[in-house]
N, C-alpha and C positions, 0 to 999 in steps of 0.2 A: 250647327250640326248637333244632333242629340248626343249626349254623353253615353258611353257604353262601359259597363263594368262586368267583369268576369269573376264571379264569387264562388269560392270553394269552401263550403261550411264543414266538410268532412272528406277525408280521402278514402274512407272505408268503401269497399266494393265487393260484390258477390260474384263478379266475373274475374277472370285472370287473363285478359286479352294480351296476346303476344306483343302487340304494338302499342300498349298503353304507355303514355308519357310519364306516368307516375310510378316510381319504384315500388316493387312489391312490398317491401317492408313498411312503407307508408300506408299502403292500402290495407294491410293486415292489422293496423292499429284501429281501435274502436273509438278513438278520440273524435270529438266534434264540438263545434260551438254550442254552448247553451243558448236557449232562446233569447235571453236578455243580451248576451254577447253578440249574437247574430243580428238582433235588432239595432244594437249600437253600431255595428259595422255598416248596416244599411243607412242609419242616420248620418254617419260620417261621409257617405257618398254625396250628400247634398243633392239628391236627385231632383230633377224638374220633370213636370209632366212630359211624357214621350221619351224620356231617357230609357235606355235598355239595360236590364239587369239579367245577365245570363248566369244561371245557377248550375254548377257542374260538380265534379268530384274527382275521384271516387264516383259512387253512384248516389245521386241526390235523392232518389226515391227510397233509399235505405236510411236516409237522414230523417229522424222522427219529427223535426220541426219544419220540414219543407213547406207544408201547407200554410203554416203560421207565417213564415217569412214571406212567401209569395203574396198572401193576403195583405200583410203589413205594407209591403213595398207598393202594391197596387192601390190600396185604400188611402194610405198616408201621403204618397208622393205621386201617384198617377203613373208609375213606371210600367213599362212593357216588360213583362216577366217571361223569359224563355228558360226552358229546362233541357239540358243535354243528358239523356238517359239511355241505358241499354234496353229499356222497355220491358224487361223480363218481369219485374214485380207488378207491372200494370195488368198482368193476367188476372190479378185479384180484382174482381169487379168493384168491390166496395172502395178499394184504394183508388182505382181509376176515377170513380165517381167523386170521391172526396177531392182529389186534386183537380178534377175538371171544374169544380166550383170554388177554387181557391184563388183565382186571379191569374193563373198561368195562361198566357196568351198562346204559347206554342211549345210543343215538344220537338226536340231533334233527336232522332233515334237511328243508330247505325244498323244497316243490314249488310253484312260482309259478303254474303252470297245467298242465292236462292236455293243452293244445294246445302242441305243440313250438315253433311259431313265436312264440307269446307268451312262453313260458318262456325260450327261447333269446335273445330280444330283451332281456330283463331281465338275464340273466347276461352278455350280449354274447359268448357262446361257442356257435357252431353245434354242434348235436348234444349239448348239455349235458343236456337232459331225458332223452334215451335213456341216457346214461351214468349219470345219477342213478337212473333206474329199474332199471338193471342192478345198481347198488350196493345198492338197496333189495331187489331180488330175492335177492342174496347174503346180506344180513342176515337176511331172512325165512327163507331156507333153513337158515342156521346157528343159528336160534333166538335171535338177539340182539334184545332189546327195543328198539323204535324208535318215536319220535314223528314224525309228519309235520307240519311247520310250514307253515301257509297264511298268506301275507302279502298282504292286499289292497292294491293300489296302483291308480293311475289307469287303467292299461291292462289290469288283470286282475281287478278286484274283481267284475265280473259273471261271471267264471269260478269264483267261490268254491264255489258249490253243485255244479256239474258236476265240478269237480276233486275235491272230497271224494267224490262218488259214484263217480268213476272209481277213485280210490285205495282206497275201501272195497271195491269189487268185486275189485280186484287183490290187496289185502292185508287179508283179513278179520281182525278183532281188533286192528287197528292203533290206536294212540292219535293224537289230533289236537289241535293248538292253533292257533287263529286269532290272529295277533299283529300289532299295530301295530309301528312302528319309530321310532327316534330320528332326527330330522332334523338330522344332522350329517355331516361328511365328504362323501362323494359324494352321499348322500341330500339334503343341503342344496344342493349344486351343481346337482343334477338335479331339483330340486323341481318344476319346471314339467312334467317328464315323468312323475314317479312319484307325486307327492303327491295323494291323493284327499281329498275332504271327508268328514269323519267322518259327517255326516248321510247321505251317500250309501252309505257302507259299512255303516252300522248295520243296514239292512234286509237286506242280503245275509248278514250275520253271523247274524241271527235265522233266516233261512230255512235256513241250513246247520246251525245248532244244532238246529233243529226236526227236520230230516231225520236228524241223528245220533241224537237221542233216540228217534225212531221205529224206528231200526234197532238200538238198544241199543249204539251206538258210544260210546266214551269221547272226548268232544270238549269243549274248554274255549276260553275266549278271554282275551286279555290285552293290556295296553298300548294300549287305546283308552278314551275316556271312557265310564264305565258308563252315563251318562244317554242315550247314543245307542242303547242296546239295551234292549229291554223288560225290566223288573225280573224277569219270570218266569224269565229266563235268568241272573240275577246269581249264582245259586249255582254257576255254572260259571266265574265270573271268577277269574283267578289273578293274584296279585301277585308281584313278583320283584326287579327291578333295584335298587330302593332298599334292599333288605334284604341285598344281597350285598356282600362285600368284594372289591374289584377288585385283581388282581395283574397288572401289565403294565408294560412299559417306560416308559409315560407315565401312570402311575397317578394322579398329581395332576391332570392335565388331564381324565382320564376322570371322576374323582371330582367335580370342580367342574361338569362338564357334566351329570352325573347329578343332582346336587343341584338345579341350575337347572331341569332338564327333568322331574324326577320328584318330588322332595321338596317343592319349593314348588308352589303352585297359584295360578291366576288368582283375582282378587278375587271374581268371580262365584261361585266354588266355596266361599266362606268358610263359609257356613251349611249346606252340603250334608251330609246325614246319613251318607253313605258316603265322605266326603272322605278319611279316613285310609286307606281300603282301595283307593281308585281311583288307579291309577298309570298315567300316560301322558305322553309327551313333549310337554308343552304349550307350552313357552316359545317355541321358534322357530315352531311352528305358529301360535300365537295372534298373534305379531308379523306374520305374513303374512295370515292369514285372520280374525283376530279371535276373539271368544268368543260370538257371537250364537247359535250353534247349540247351546250348552250349556244344559241345563235342570236345575239342581241339584235333588236329590230333595225337599227341603223345599218348594221352589217348585212342583215338579211335583205333589206331593201336595195343596198348597193349591189349585192349579188344578183338580184333579179334584174336590175338595170343593165348589168353587164351581159347577162344571158339574153335579154331582149334586144340588145344593140344589133344593128345590121352588120 
């Protein structure tokens, strides 16, 4: 299997998303790896051709050495370079062009809602949706592969299907991932504003995946309990965080948080048939909301057998 690395060269960001997993005081710092330091971190990964390097933050397009590091990882090691970005800075055409020719294979850009008022309230930046769409327009025009990330939260999960439909009409052929998030940093601080119940989100995910399949769109989901979504859609489930090596200034803290939130599982999941594949940030969520909405697959199947019995 290819190795996967999640690299955070800087936590600085120009948005202030309510569900950001990075605490605001970190994002407000201007610190970032120098180019030599960042290259040394890439060297230490011992990348092989085809390995995946995900560059995130903070906002990586605000990191002045992004193009250099992407080019270095691609040319020196044959890495597949992905960038997780809010997309707003890519409204600047010359920046989008520079990054398009730097070895970046794919951008992953979140769209919280097709409704500007909803999206901008979550980023806490007026006009951010319009800037993100301009950035996506530039990427599409330049032929840069892009995935739109849909993140259902308390204020936007009912927009999931219409947001997908809007984006699909605007960007035919785009890839999509519907993703949960880790309740840490600002996401934990703002949990009463942003955290939905998984049982409420599950139905919206099903409707969106159903629409995507009808249109032949490439759509998957990740980082929510598999059992809240009908098993007919499980082939579209994607795993990730627990299989990545984190490279960041506070790597040890991120690793311990990831282990608690993704690698471990609540007791109710102990006998679930898809336990090893199902990855979601359960720890903080279950402390607040409990685990009553979870139906492990073995129990779910047993219930169906009872119902079907004559």
